[in-house]
BAKEDREN-732770 format. One record per atom (N, C-alpha, C): x, y, z. Coordinates in steps of 0.1 Angstrom, whole numbers, padded with zeros to 4 digits, always signed. Atoms other than C-alpha are relative to their C-alpha. Layout:
BEGIN
XYZ ...
! end
This chain:
BEGIN
+0008-0012+0000 +0000+0000+0000 +0009+0013+0000 -0009-0011+0000 +0028+0024+0009 +0007+0002-0013 -0006-0001+0013 +0046+0017-0023 -0009+0006-0011 +0010-0006+0010 +0015+0025-0043 -0003+0015+0003 +0002-0014-0003 +0010+0058-0024 +0012+0008-0005 -0012-0007+0004 +0046+0068-0030 +0000+0001-0015 +0000+0000+0015 +0044+0059-0067 -0010+0010-0005 +0011-0009+0004 +0011+0078-0071 +0005+0015+0003 -0004-0013-0003 +0026+0109-0054 +0011+0005-0009 -0011-0003+0009 +0058+0108-0075 -0006+0003-0014 +0006-0002+0013 +0037+0105-0107 -0008+0014+0000 +0008-0012+0000 +0014+0133-0096 +0009+0013+0000 -0008-0013-0001 +0040+0159-0085 +0012+0001-0009 -0012-0001+0009 +0070+0150-0108 -0004-0001-0014 +0003+0002+0014 +0051+0142-0140 -0013+0008-0003 +0013-0006+0004 +0014+0153-0141 -0001+0015+0003 +0001-0014-0003 +0017+0186-0123 +0009+0009-0009 -0008-0008+0009 +0046+0199-0144 -0006+0000-0015 +0006+0001+0013 +0029+0187-0176 -0012+0010-0001 +0011-0009-0001 -0003+0206-0166 +0004+0015+0000 -0006-0013-0001 +0017+0237-0157 +0005+0005-0013 -0007-0005+0012 +0036+0239-0189 -0010+0000-0012 +0010-0001+0011 +0006+0231-0212 -0009+0012+0002 +0008-0011-0004 -0014+0258-0194 +0007+0014-0004 -0007-0013+0001 +0012+0286-0195 +0008+0002-0013 -0007-0001+0013 +0031+0278-0227 +0012+0011+0000 -0011-0010-0002 +0063+0296-0216 +0010-0001-0012 -0010-0002+0011 +0088+0309-0242 +0010+0011+0004 -0010-0010-0002 +0120+0329-0241 -0004+0012-0008 +0003-0012+0007 +0111+0365-0249 +0012+0008-0004 -0013-0007+0003 +0146+0380-0247 +0011-0005+0009 -0012+0002-0008 +0181+0374-0235 +0008+0013+0001 -0006-0013-0001 +0198+0405-0221 +0013-0003+0008 -0013+0001-0007 +0235+0406-0212 +0001+0012+0009 +0000-0011-0011 +0237+0425-0179 +0015+0005+0001 -0014-0003+0000 +0275+0424-0176 +0007-0012-0007 -0007+0012+0006 +0302+0401-0192 -0002-0012+0008 +0002+0012-0007 +0292+0366-0182 -0013-0001+0008 +0012+0001-0008 +0259+0374-0166 -0012+0004-0010 +0011-0003+0009 +0226+0373-0186 -0013-0002+0007 +0013+0001-0005 +0190+0378-0178 -0009-0006-0011 +0009+0006+0009 +0164+0356-0195 -0014+0004+0003 +0014-0004-0002 +0129+0371-0199 -0008-0011-0006 +0008+0011+0004 +0103+0344-0201 -0014+0004+0000 +0014-0004+0001 +0068+0351-0213 -0009-0012-0001 +0010+0011+0000 +0037+0330-0213 -0014+0005+0002 +0014-0004-0002 +0000+0329-0208 -0004-0001+0015 +0005+0000-0014 -0015+0338-0174 +0010-0004+0010 -0011+0004-0009 +0018+0336-0156 -0004+0003+0015 +0003-0003-0014 +0002+0352-0125 -0008-0011+0007 +0007+0011-0006 -0018+0320-0120 +0010-0011+0005 -0010+0010-0005 +0014+0300-0113 +0002+0002+0015 -0001-0002-0015 +0015+0316-0078 +0014+0002+0004 -0014-0003-0004 +0052+0325-0079 +0001+0013+0007 -0002-0012-0008 +0065+0351-0055 +0015+0003-0001 -0014-0004+0000 +0097+0371-0054 +0008-0008+0011 -0008+0007-0009 +0125+0351-0038 -0001-0015-0002 +0001+0014+0003 +0113+0317-0051 +0008-0004-0013 -0007+0005+0012 +0129+0295-0078 -0008-0011-0007 +0006+0011+0008 +0119+0271-0105 +0012-0009-0005 -0009+0008+0008 +0137+0242-0122 -0003+0002-0014 +0002-0004+0013 +0141+0254-0157 +0007-0009-0010 -0005+0009+0011 +0145+0233-0189 -0003+0008-0013 +0002-0007+0012 +0151+0252-0221 +0001-0010-0012 +0001+0010+0010 +0140+0232-0251 +0008+0004-0013 -0009-0003+0011 +0170+0242-0273 +0009-0012-0002 -0009+0011+0002 +0194+0218-0289 +0012+0000+0010 -0011+0001-0010 +0219+0205-0263 -0004+0004+0014 +0004-0005-0013 +0199+0219-0234 -0013-0007+0005 +0014+0005-0003 +0165+0200-0234 +0000-0011+0010 +0000+0012-0009 +0176+0170-0213 +0005+0003+0014 -0004-0003-0014 +0188+0189-0182 -0008+0012+0005 +0007-0011-0007 +0170+0212-0158 +0009+0005+0011 -0008-0006-0010 +0186+0236-0135 -0008+0010+0008 +0008-0010-0009 +0173+0257-0105 +0006+0014-0001 -0004-0014+0001 +0174+0294-0111 -0011+0008+0007 +0009-0008-0007 +0158+0320-0088 -0006+0011-0009 +0005-0011+0007 +0135+0347-0101 +0008+0012+0004 -0008-0012-0003 +0155+0380-0103 -0008+0012+0000 +0009-0012-0001 +0125+0403-0105 -0013-0006+0005 +0014+0004-0004 +0090+0402-0090 -0007-0005-0012 +0007+0005+0011 +0068+0381-0112 -0011+0010-0005 +0011-0009+0006 +0045+0400-0136 -0010-0010-0007 +0010+0009+0007 +0013+0386-0152 +0005-0005-0013 -0004+0004+0013 +0031+0383-0185 +0015-0004-0001 -0014+0002+0001 +0067+0378-0176 +0007-0005+0013 -0009+0004-0010 +0092+0360-0154 +0014+0003-0004 -0014-0003+0004 +0129+0369-0153 +0009-0008+0010 -0011+0006-0008 +0160+0349-0142 +0012+0007-0005 -0013-0005+0003 +0195+0362-0141 +0011-0010+0004 -0008+0011-0002 +0223+0337-0144 +0015+0004-0004 -0014-0002+0003 +0261+0338-0143 +0006-0012-0007 -0006+0010+0007 +0280+0318-0168 +0011-0007+0007 -0010+0008-0008 +0299+0292-0147 +0003-0013-0007 -0003+0013+0006 +0295+0259-0165 -0006+0000-0014 +0004+0002+0014 +0284+0245-0199 -0014+0005-0002 +0014-0004+0001 +0247+0250-0193 -0002+0015+0001 +0002-0014-0002 +0248+0285-0179 +0007+0008-0011 -0007-0008+0010 +0273+0296-0206 -0009+0000-0013 +0008+0001+0012 +0248+0285-0233 -0013+0008+0000 +0013-0008-0001 +0219+0306-0220 +0001+0012-0008 -0002-0012+0008 +0233+0336-0238 -0004-0002-0015 +0002+0004+0014 +0227+0317-0271 -0015-0003-0002 +0015+0003+0002 +0189+0312-0265 -0006+0010-0009 +0007-0008+0010 +0168+0325-0293 -0014+0003+0006 +0014-0003-0004 +0135+0344-0286 -0009-0010-0007 +0009+0010+0005 +0107+0319-0290 +0003-0014+0004 -0003+0013-0005 +0125+0290-0275 -0009-0005+0011 +0009+0005-0010 +0101+0268-0255 +0007-0002+0013 -0006+0001-0013 +0107+0267-0218 -0009-0009+0008 +0007+0009-0009 +0097+0239-0194 +0004+0003+0014 -0003-0004-0013 +0095+0248-0158 -0007-0009+0010 +0006+0006-0011 +0088+0231-0125 +0001+0009+0012 -0001-0009-0012 +0079+0251-0094 -0013+0008+0001 -0011-0006-0007 +0077+0275-0078 +0003-0008+0013 -0005+0006-0012 +0098+0262-0049 +0006+0011+0008 -0007-0009-0010 +0112+0279-0018 -0009+0008+0008 +0008-0008-0010 +0100+0298+0012 +0006+0014+0003 -0006-0013-0002 +0122+0329+0009 -0009+0011-0006 +0010-0009+0006 +0092+0352+0004 -0003+0011+0010 +0004-0011-0009 +0078+0384+0019 -0009-0005+0011 +0009+0005-0010 +0052+0364+0037 +0007-0006+0012 -0008+0006-0011 +0079+0348+0059 +0006+0010+0009 -0005-0010-0008 +0088+0381+0073 -0006+0000+0014 +0005+0001-0013 +0085+0380+0111 +0003+0012+0009 -0004-0012-0007 +0100+0413+0122 -0002+0013-0008 +0001-0013+0007 +0097+0450+0113 +0012+0003-0009 -0013-0003+0008 +0133+0454+0102 +0005-0012-0006 -0005+0011+0008 +0149+0432+0076 +0014+0003-0005 -0013-0001+0006 +0185+0426+0066 +0001-0011-0010 -0002+0009+0010 +0191+0409+0033 +0015+0000-0004 -0015+0001+0003 +0227+0397+0026 +0002-0009-0012 -0002+0008+0012 +0239+0385-0008 +0014+0003-0005 -0014-0002+0006 +0272+0380-0026 -0001-0005-0015 -0001+0004+0014 +0279+0379-0064 -0014-0001-0006 +0012+0002+0007 +0251+0365-0085 -0011-0004+0009 +0010+0004-0010 +0233+0354-0053 -0009+0011+0003 +0008-0011-0002 +0218+0388-0054 -0014-0002-0006 +0013+0000+0008 +0190+0377-0078 -0012-0002+0009 +0012+0001-0007 +0165+0364-0053 -0002+0011+0010 +0001-0012-0010 +0173+0392-0028 -0005+0012-0007 +0005-0012+0008 +0168+0418-0055 -0015+0000-0002 +0014+0002+0002 +0134+0404-0063 -0008+0002+0013 +0007-0001-0013 +0125+0402-0026 +0001+0015+0005 -0001-0014-0004 +0138+0437-0019 -0010+0009-0007 +0009-0007+0008 +0116+0450-0047 -0015-0001+0006 +0014+0002-0004 +0084+0436-0031 -0002+0001+0015 +0002-0001-0014 +0090+0439+0007 -0006+0013+0004 +0005-0012-0004 +0068+0465+0022 +0008+0005+0013 -0007-0006-0011 +0084+0489+0047 +0003+0014-0001 -0003-0014+0000 +0092+0524+0057 +0015+0002-0002 -0014-0003+0002 +0125+0541+0051 +0008-0005+0011 -0008+0005-0010 +0152+0523+0070 -0004-0013+0006 +0005+0013-0005 +0132+0491+0077 +0007-0011-0008 -0006+0011+0008 +0149+0471+0049 +0014+0004-0004 -0014-0002+0004 +0187+0469+0044 +0004-0011-0009 -0006+0010+0009 +0203+0451+0015 +0015+0002+0000 -0015+0001+0000 +0240+0442+0019 +0004-0009-0011 -0004+0007+0012 +0256+0432-0013 +0015+0001-0002 -0014+0000+0002 +0292+0421-0019 +0003-0007-0013 -0006+0006+0012 +0311+0415-0051 +0014+0002-0001 -0015-0002+0001 +0348+0411-0059 +0004+0013-0007 -0003-0012+0008 +0348+0438-0085 -0013+0006-0005 +0012-0007+0005 +0324+0463-0100 -0005-0008-0013 +0005+0008+0011 +0323+0440-0131 -0008-0012+0004 +0007+0012-0005 +0309+0412-0109 -0014+0004+0005 +0013-0004-0005 +0279+0433-0099 -0011-0004-0010 +0011+0005+0008 +0247+0417-0112 -0011+0009+0000 
! end
């Protein structure tokens, strides 16, 4: 009985839910923008993206259906607050997959699983907030910083990079 329940849950959450999400929203690459040398933002458009329920600070597992990229998915955080018609990720070219993101063509189909993660504005438990990030790790913090409500001085963002060229 337990094997059957586990099998049903795996099928539901790892196969059927992602298929439903991607057929409903039909995500595609809208644009690839080079932010700095080695760091690109990928703008992803689709239908009714506000119904995904994504929040600033969360991440998805992204699979880009381009030659050489379709068989691997990678977790990338949203780098801007989700909009009804667009999601944005910002990625630093570190390995083979991340280096190829700059080559994505507008219109490339995107397969996503998520959203995942609890780093959201709803988890805020105190009035004052300190967000700490380094390098390209700024992406979820930047999105969260954009959406956190607060008066002047309530939210502090501390960001470190080795050089000004590393600022994302």
